[in-house]
C-alpha positions as CSV (number, residue, x, y, z in Angstrom):
1,M,14.0,33.3,-31.1
2,E,10.3,33.0,-30.7
3,S,8.6,30.0,-32.2
4,C,5.7,31.0,-34.4
5,K,3.4,30.0,-37.1
6,V,3.1,31.4,-40.7
7,K,-0.3,32.4,-39.8
8,T,1.1,35.1,-37.5
9,V,2.3,37.1,-40.4
10,L,-0.3,36.2,-43.1
11,M,-1.1,38.6,-45.6
12,P,-3.7,38.6,-48.3
13,F,-2.8,36.6,-51.6
14,S,-2.0,38.7,-54.4
15,S,-1.7,37.7,-58.0
16,G,2.0,37.2,-59.4
17,V,3.1,35.1,-56.5
18,S,4.3,31.9,-57.5
19,L,2.8,28.7,-56.3
20,D,6.1,26.7,-57.0
21,Y,7.2,27.2,-53.2
22,A,4.4,27.4,-50.4
23,V,4.0,26.7,-46.9
24,T,0.9,26.0,-44.9
25,P,-0.6,28.6,-42.1
26,E,0.4,26.1,-39.4
27,D,4.1,25.6,-40.8
28,R,6.9,27.1,-38.7
29,L,7.7,30.8,-39.6
30,T,11.6,29.7,-39.6
31,H,10.7,27.1,-42.4
32,A,9.1,29.6,-44.6
33,V,12.3,31.8,-44.2
34,Q,14.5,29.0,-45.0
35,L,12.6,28.3,-48.2
36,M,12.7,31.8,-49.1
37,L,16.4,32.3,-48.6
38,L,17.2,28.9,-50.2
39,Y,15.3,29.9,-53.5
40,G,15.7,33.7,-53.3
41,I,12.6,34.8,-53.2
42,N,11.1,37.7,-50.9
43,R,7.5,36.4,-50.6
44,I,6.2,32.9,-50.3
45,A,2.6,31.6,-51.0
46,V,0.6,30.3,-48.2
47,V,-1.9,27.4,-49.1
48,K,-4.6,25.7,-47.3
49,N,-6.1,22.3,-48.8
50,G,-4.4,23.1,-51.8
51,H,-5.7,26.6,-52.5
52,P,-3.8,29.8,-52.1
53,M,-5.0,31.8,-49.0
54,G,-2.1,34.4,-48.5
55,I,1.5,35.2,-48.8
56,V,4.5,35.7,-46.3
57,R,7.1,38.4,-47.0
58,L,10.6,37.8,-45.9
59,D,11.0,41.3,-44.3
60,D,7.8,40.9,-42.2
61,A,8.8,37.0,-41.1
62,L,12.4,38.5,-40.0
63,E,11.0,41.0,-38.0
64,K,8.4,39.0,-36.4
65,L,11.4,36.4,-35.5
66,G,13.6,39.3,-34.2
67,L,16.0,39.0,-36.9
68,K,15.2,42.0,-39.0
69,K,18.3,44.0,-37.4
70,Y,20.8,41.4,-38.4
71,V,20.2,41.2,-42.4
């Protein structure tokens, strides 16, 4: 499994995405996936310096990690 950062699958931030759970662009993508699975969410906010800058979708993260075919 490739070790990648959240910033590799970052999408623009959209309203309606909760900021209750968030990661930074430099966090490992696997960490974002763990949080999404733990909290049962399909998108997680990406914040930098306390401000939302994007989102990561679970499907995109799993595909980037080569795990999409196992879900």
